[in-house]
N, C-alpha and C positions, 0 to 999 in steps of 0.2 A: 537753634533748630526748635522749632513750635512744637506742645505735643500737640496729638491726633485730634483731643478732643477740641482743642480751642479752634481748631478747624472745622469742625462741625458744627461748633460752634454759629462759623459765620454762616454757613447753608439755612440757619434758623431764618433770616433775612429776607424781605424779601423788595425791601425799598431800598434805599441809600440813606437816605432821611431817617428811618428808623432804628439802621443800625448805630447813626451817629446817634441819636435820641439815651438809646437804653445804653451807650459807650458813655457819654457823656453823664447819667447818672450813676452811670457806678464808679467814675472817676470823682463824680462830686461825695458818695458817702463813703472811699475810701481817703478821700480828705477829710472829712466829716470827723473818722473815728479815728484819723492819726493826730488829731489836733485835744493836747492836753488841757483840761482844765477840771480847777480845782475849788470851788463844787464845781459838781459839770452844768453849763446853761449848754443849751440848742443855740448855734447862731442863727443868727434870723435870715442869713440867705439858704437854707437848709430848706424849706418851702416856698422859697420864688420860685418864678418858672426858670426851665431851662434859657440859659442867655444865648446868641448868637455867638460870642468867642467860646462858649464853655463846646457848644457845637465843632467849631472850626478847630475847636482842638481835641477834640476826642480824633480825628482825624489822620493823626497824628502815630499812634498807637497802633490804627487799624491797618495802616501803610506798612509802615514796621513791620510789622508781622507776615504781615504779603509781600513782602521782599526778602525779607530771610528766611522764605520759604522757597522761592521761586531763583534769587539771585544770591544762595546761598557758597558758592565759588566766587563769584562778581563781587562780592561784600568783603570777602573775605583777603581778595586782592586787594580790593579797594583803601581796607580798613587796616594792611598788616604789607607793607613795601613789600612786594617780590620781586623777584625775574620771571613768574610768571605772566605771559601775556591778556590782555584782555580780551576776550571775541572780536573778528575784526569786525562781523552785523554790528555789536555795539560799541567799538572804540571808534565809531565813526562818528559817533554821538557824543563822546568824551566823558564817560561817566563819571560824578567824585560824589561823597560825602559829605554833608554836608550838616555841619554844628547840632544835628538835632537828630544824626546816626538815619537820615535819607538817601539814596542812591536819589544825584538829579542829574541833568542832561545839561554838560556843558555847554555846548554847542558853537554858533560862533556870531550871537547877537549879542555879547557883553556890552559892546556900544551903540546898543539902537536905546530910544526913548520907549519902548515900550515895560509894561509892569515887570518886576525883578521874580514872577511867578512865571513869568511868558519866557523873557529869556529863559531860566531855569527850569522845564517844569519837570516831573517828579516823574522818575520811571518806573511803568509799568509793566507788569509780564502779560503776554496773549491772552491764556488760560486763567484766568483766576476766579473765584466766585466777587472778589469786590473789582476788578475791573468789569464784569459784568452788570454788577448795580450799578459805577457810575456812567457806565455808559444806557441803562437805562432811564436812569436820574436824568439827563440829557436830552434825551429820546422825549422824554413824558414831559418834562416841564418848557419844553418848547413847542407844545401843541405838535407832537410826534414827527418830530421835525425828520426828512429822510436821513441816506446816512454821510451824506456829504457836508452838509450843514451840523448833523450830530458832531462831525471829523474834526470841522473849523471851529466847535465849542467846546469840545474836550483839550483840543490843541491849545487853548490858552494856560491853559494848568496842569495839566497832563502828558506823558506821551507815551502811548501805547507801543508795542511790538505788534508789528503787522498789523495795524490797526483798522486798515482799510477792511480786512477778512474779518478781523474780530467783532467790528460794528455791524456791518453786514451781516453779521449770525446772526445777534441783537435784534436788528432793529428788524430784519426780514422774520422774524420769530415774535413779535409784540401780536396780539389778537384782537387788539381793532385795528390796526393797518392789516393784519391780512384778512381781514371778514369786510373790509370797504376795499379792496384789489382781488377779491375771492374770482380763482377761474376754475371752470369742470375740469376734471381730467379728461381725460380721452384714450383710453387704449389701443392698441391695433385694432386696427377691422377684426371682424372674426373672420374664419374661412365659410364657405359657403355652405348652405348644408347640403348633404345627398340628394331633397328633394329639388333641386334646382340646379345637379349637374347629374341627373340617373334617367336613362331613357325609362321610357313610362307613354304610355296613353295621355292625350289631353286631358287637365282636371282631376287626374289619381288626386292630386297633392295641389290643394289649392289655399288661397289666402281672403278674406270676405273682410270687408271695411266696405261703412255707410258714408254715405252724404247727403249733404241737405240743411236747415230746408226747403225745399223749390215751392214757387206760391201760384194755384192754379186755380182754376176756376171751376165749382163745381157743377156745372150744366153748360151748356149753349145760350145761354137765356144770358140778356143783354143784362141784365141785372142780378149774375148768380154771385153768390158770395164766395170771397176766398176762400180756401182752404191751404194746408202742405200737405207734402208726400216729402218721399226720401228716397234715395237711389241705396238699394243693396248690388256689391260691387264686388264679383266673384272672378279670382283672379288666377289663372294656372302657375302653377308656381316652375313649371318647368319652360311652358315654350312664348309663355305670357299673353297668352291666350285671354281674351274679357270677353264676362255674361256679366249681364245690368239686368237689374231686377225693379219695379217701383212698389214702392209697399207705400201703404197709408200712414202709418205711425213705425214707432220705434219699438212696439210691444215685443216681449219674443212671443207667442203666436202668430204674431205677423211674420216674426224673421221665420219661425219653422215652417212658413208654409212660404216660403219664399223658397226656403231650401227645398222643400218638396218639390217646388217647380223647377227648380234646379239640378236635382238630382234626376227626373223625369225625362228630362232635356239633352244633359250631360253625363251621365252616369253615377253610380257613386263614389265618393271621392276614398281613399284611406285615412288621409289625414287634412284637418282642416286648422288653420291660422288662422287667428285672430287677435287683438286685444284685448284689454279687461272691462270691453261692454257689458255694463247690467244686462241688455237681450243676448247677450253672448254667452255671458255666465249663466244664466235664466235658460237661456235653450239648450246646454250642455245638461245642467243636471236637471231638466226633465226628460232630455233621449234617456238619459243614465236610469233614470225610474222608471222609463218605457221598457228598459232591457230586461227589466225583475218582474213586470207586466203580462202576463201570456197573451191576453187578448188585443194591447197595444200592440206588441212584439209582431205581431202579421199587418198591422196596420204599418207600423213606421218598421220595415224592413231596414227601406232603403237609407232608410238618413240613418240609423244607432250605429251601423256597422264603419264607424268610422273614428278613429284617433284624435282627439282635439287638442291643441297647444296655444297657449297665452302667453303672450308675449307681456312681458316685465309692466307693472302703472311709471303713466307719464316718460312711457320710450315708444314713442311711435319711428323710431328711424329704427325698429326692432321690425318692424314693417314696410321700408320702404316701398318693396315691392309693391303694394296695393294701393300703398296713399301715395306713390306714381300714378295710377292708374286712375284715383280719384284726382288727382292735379291734372291730366288726359278730357276725364268726362267734363268737370270743370270747363274747361277751358273751352272748349266746344258747346260747351250750354249756353252762357254766357256769352258767344255773338252770336248766337245763333236765335235764341230768344228775345237775348234784348229786354224792353219793358211790357212785351205781351206775356196776356195769360191765356196760357194751355187750357184745354180738356186733361181728365186726366187718361182718354185711350190719347189723345195726340202725344202728349207727355210718352206712355209709352211707344208709341210709333217711333218719335223723335230719338230715343234712346237705343233703339232696337238700331236704328242705321247708326246713331255714332259708336256701338258695339260694332259693327262691320267695318266703321272708319278705321278704329281703334285692333282691330284684329288683320289689316289690311296694313300699316304700318312693319317697317324691315326691320328684324330684331336682326341682323345685318349687313353693312354696308354692300352696295354693288363691288365685285368681284373687276379685275381691268382686263378681263377676259370680252371684245367686242360682240360677242357672240350669246352674250350672258347678258340681256336685257331685265331680269329677274331674280330681284333681292328675295330672300326668305322672309316670310310673314309668319304669324300663326294661322292665320287661312289657309295656308299651305298643310298642315296638319289636324283642319278641321275638316275642309272639302276639298281640299288637292290644290285648292288655287286662291290668291285671293278675294277679298269679299266683295268688291268694288270692282273689280276687273273688267275689262270691255269683255259682253257675251263675243263665246265662239262659236265656227263655223258650224250650223248642225248639222249632222254626221248619224240623222237617227233613219235616212233611205238608203244608205250605203250599206253594201252588203256582210253579212260577219266578217267573209273570207277576205274583204280587203283594209277591214282593223285589224288594232297591234293587237297581239296575242294578250292575255292574261295575266301569263308570268313577267309582259315587259311592261305593265299598268305596274304588278306589285313591285319590281326592281323600280321603279320611278321612285313607288311611295318609300322605297328605301332610301332612295338615294335624297328625299327628304333629311333623315335622320343623318344619312353620313354628312351631309350639309353641316348640321346643325353642331354636328360633333368635332367638324371641322371648323368650323368659323365660329359658331355662335360660342361654344364654349371657351374657345380659347381667348373668344372679346370680353369673359368674366373674370381673367386670370389676373388683370393688375386690379389693384389697393389702390382707389383713390383720391382717398385722404386716409387719417388716421393710420400713415405707416410708420411711427415708430412706437417702440419700444417702451410702456409706462410699467415703471414698477406698481405693484399690486399694491388694495388696499388692504390692511391686516384690521383683525379683528382686536378693537378699546380703540380704534385709530378715532380722532374726536375731528368732527366734519361740519360743514352747512350742505344744507339740503335745499336744494336750486328752487326756489318760488315765483313764479311766472308774473311780469309784471311787477316785481319790486327790487329795489336796489341790495348788493349780498347782506347789505347793515344790517336785513330784516329778514333776513334769512334763518328757517329754524336752525335746533342747532342740536347736533344728535351724535351718537357714540355707533361704532361699526358693531354688530350684534355677532352677523352670520353675513360670511361672504358663500357666492355659490357660483366658483370658477368652472368655467368649461371644456372639453377634451384638451383642445390647444394649453389651460394652465394658469390664461388670463384668467379673473375676474374683472367681469362687466355687471353684474347685479349682486347686491347686497342688501341684507336686510339692516334695517338701522333703528336706535330707540331713542325717541323721543320722553320729553317728559309726559305727554298725552298719549304715547302707547308703541308700538312699531311700526314701520312703513320697511316695503321693497321698493328698491329703485333702481332704477340702472345707475352706471358710475358715473355717465354726461353728465347727471343732475347733481352728484355730488361735491363738494370742495373742499379738501382737507386739510387744516389747521395744522399747525407747526404745533409740533408736541412740546409742556412745556417741563424744562428740566430742571 
């Protein structure tokens, strides 16, 4: 048995070539010190570069040491004939000990024309430092060869037990290869927040996003110059109703004005969900400061009594509901406007009609009942029927005693929420993607940060500094430390690198 300190000596090397060179230098020194010369004269070769023969010979003691550690019983059986039987998994290889006291594979290729070391390759264990270094050596020296090519190259002189899994283990932990094939993590899709599945009035919980820029004309003149405008889109988290405001720029003050118009028409929201846009951040800070100002508090009471929720940076999928509303709005705008330039008033009118159209979209499919020809839409919760519905018969001149009772109207309104609970809510049950449980990232994991429009080899390198698990225990956001500071990113924007063992 080899002493433990010699085993630790193996782990000091990260490459096979360096281990061979150090071993060759050690053996040259030993050979030199054993040379007895009176008077002493240093041989000429002592300062010569290490030759290929010395490097090749240095592998023999390294292999013997590894085999003596991992094949103790096999070596004893082969060296001292006993009645003990070689394990069947190894007996199929017909192992034997050669004249240099190294275990080789006997095999069935004795009569072949291949090289001697290919006929009888050296037997190596699956898990050893030497095996790992040999696999890494062949993998790197052949331009990061894949597992199959690496296995073919190694088999010409070495026979590794369970070579396929051993080679795949080393190759798939190559950092360079991992950076080129980096892929993002996709944890299981989160449960819907309470604002999506709780009965409440429209626009009590609202998500906000901006779209644009859109090019409009400054006036009605023929040669009016072109200016930009943007759309501030408000989406109800409960019924998917849409409210659109046209704004002139993306500044904080402009957004606050749009928010005031929204509050005046739709009521004060209790929760606002947005991304980390600077205008949203500035508005949240400005409203928070207004809470401390008594005079401003009386002016902005309707806008400041709400809680702001920011999505992580670079995580648009956290706001899929309002991103879908932006997509639908652009879909209709592009097809209606074409190459025309509208004025500001015309753009406001057009977006209002698109808003009505979006609020008339069914949020549930039509039922199988032939008498039920109306699908549930956001408009039912806003005005009692779809926004673009055909006008109903005028009943203003019909006596009141012939109209339905108020309780019946109330019952009809409550039936809308019943349909919302039974039809729409159940449609949110399924996860359309990200259905598999993935292992959570851990602190100190080495990761690549997804950089848009760049190949994985150019992605930034970072280390997980802090994780932010949700209520279900799944980590979907993490704080990453890079050479330039710390970043907060969603897990889908990170790619884990294999650990360096």
